[in-house]
C-alpha positions, 0 to 999 in steps of 0.5 A: 240735549240732542233728543230723538222724539219721534222715536220716543213716542212711535208706540203703539198707542202714541200711535192709535191716538194719532189715528184718532185725532185724525179720524175726528179732525182735531189735533193732539199733543202728549205734554207736560210731566210725561214729556219731563220725565222722558228727557230726564230719562225717569219712569212715568205711568201718567201721560197727560193728552191735549186736544185742541178739541174735545177731551171727552170725545178723543178719550171714546175714541181711543178707548174704543179701538184699545184690546178688551174696548177699555172704558174711559173715566169721564168728568164733564165738569172738567172735560177731562176722561181718563183711560187705565192701560196695561198700568198707564194713566192716560188723561185726555183733555182739551186745550183751554185758557184760564182765568182766575178770581182772587179769593178762589184757585178754581178758574174760570176755563175756556176752550182755547189753543194748545199755546193757551194751554202751554201758557196756563202751565205751572213750570218750563219744564211741565209746558213742553210737548209733542205733536202726535198729530200726523203731518209733524209726528213727533215734532218738540214744541217748547215755547218756554225753553223748557229743555234749557231749564231741565239742562239748567235744573230749574224750577221756571214758571212760563209766565210772570211767577207772581201772577202765576202763584197769585193765581192757584198758590198750590204752585208754590208747594209744587215748585218746592215738591219738584225741586226736592224730587229732581234735585233741581234749584228754583228760579231766583225771580221765581222763588222771590215771588213765593215769598211775595205770595205765601199767604196766598197759600190760605185759599188752598185746601189743606188736602190739597197742600197734604198731598204735595208735604207728603210727595216731599216726605217721599224723595230722597232727602226730604230736608231739602223741601222743608228747608225750602219750606221755611226760607220762603215762608211757607212752612209757618202756614203748612205745618206751624209746629215744626217752625217753633223747633228752630233756634237755640237758647243758650245759658251761663254759655250752654246751649241745646241743639237746633231742634229743627235742623236735628229733626230734619236730620233724623228725618234724612237719615230714616228716608235712607233706610225706609220708604215708610212714609208714616215711619218718616211722620215718626221722623219729623214729629218726634221731638215736636214738643221739646219748645214746650217742655224746654226748661233750664236746670242750674246743675244740669243745664238744657231738659225736655223732659216728658217731651215724647209724651207730650209730643204724642198726645200732639199727633192727633192734633196735627193729623186733623188739621193735615187731613191725614188719616185718624186711623191706625197710621196716625196711631203708629205714629204716636206710638213711635213718637212715644216710645222713641226714647225708650231704646235710647235709655236702655242703651244708656244703662244695664240691658236688663231682660224687664226692660226689654220685655216692656219694650217689646210689649208695647212695641209689639210688631213696630220694634224693628221701625222704632229701632230705626228711628232710634239710630236715625235720632243720633245725630250727634258731631262727635264720632266717638259717641256716636259708635257708642250709641250705635254699639249699644243699640246693637246689644239692645237689639240683639237682647231684644231678638232673644228675648222675643225668642223666648218670651213671644211677646210681640203684640202679646196678650197674657195667657189668660183672660178677664174672662178666665179669672171671672169664669174661675173665681165666679165673680162679674166684672169689677175691680178685682179681676183689673187687679188679678190681671194686671199682677200676671201681665206685671209678674210676667214682664218683670219675669217672676213668671213664665209667658205661659198658663201653668205658671200664669195659673198659678200666679192667678190663685195666689194674688186672688187668696190676696184679694179674698177670693177662692176658685170655685171652677178649675179652668184648663190651659187653653187650645192652641193650633198648630199644623198638626191639629190642636194642641193644649199649652204648654209650659215653655220654659219646660218644653 
């Protein structure tokens, strides 16, 4: 591979670093991912500068010369510093050698040479460096022939892979992540070393593991990473619930699909359409409870009744285990896992307005993501079956648009709330309020009454009378604000 390194780093920023190195009497190099991505013609905003000297001192010197006198962030315990400049994160570190205790992935660090620093790198493609020094500016330093590994699309460790992975087991996850992101192969010796060291992953924090897993999830074809995780044995330590999906059981000549490979296909099909990390997590977990709900029923075959309900209840536990956020993102995944069969059931049956209203009510603003997940969930090898499902989904989606345009049920709340019910009947909180409120909601969803105040109010009076209640105070329609000022809510069916 012919490459003009000097030309590609001949920028004001790198020239400034070079000048500062000269002023401090130290040597500096750009190293690692930035060099790799430059050769791969991939955009990169992360720049690692290693100096045979103090990384913090060099960062301070560089920051003092930047326009606006940028401040560097210092991490004294690690001997590193970071400057954010024009959308780039520039990290400075002194060259170092490392040694490891078997019970920790935190190394004992000593000052070292550039060679020491390159020796400690995880992969040959991340050990390449370019000189920023005045006497050899642009010189390419590639002691482990990382350039050849780039050309051969290979992930390989600079030194003995067993030592590399045992010292810092997170590198096993990183090997698989890079292979997935870059569409590279893992060198056979390196991959076998991963299989021998999988148990070492136990000393790595789940936060760091999940960070790598999320990067695998966000790659163009995430199934590649999960297949590698499974093949080397890491998956059972990282996400054991997923490994339980593997396998096909056959009774009386009838088998079910292998839900592990089905799940990965669904994940890839979602990834083709969306960069939403949490929608991809929903795809990964949508069938997670199938092993626990699998049953053989004579005359029917294999069933997985209720796997969507059980699966949704597993989501919070898995998120807690993975140190993923236990907030609205978790609730979003929980909701999509719970609802992922609903559009499929609609597509198999006559699409009623009532069923569509309920789906809109339950899915809210996530209805489009739910429909994308359901389209991706069709993985049959029968082309006619696939066409039929996608056609039926299009009918469901058209019905969703029509009902939403008419009834406005996304993130909908009934036009009469509990407070209004208590005020109208002169009662406090209690069973009657819940009965009336639920009756109004169900009547609107079933199409018995329209989604408007007038019809809901009349229905409230009817249900109240059935409960032995009488109106003690007439209440007015709530005020709705539009661009022309506040107006009373009108009957949407009558305009």
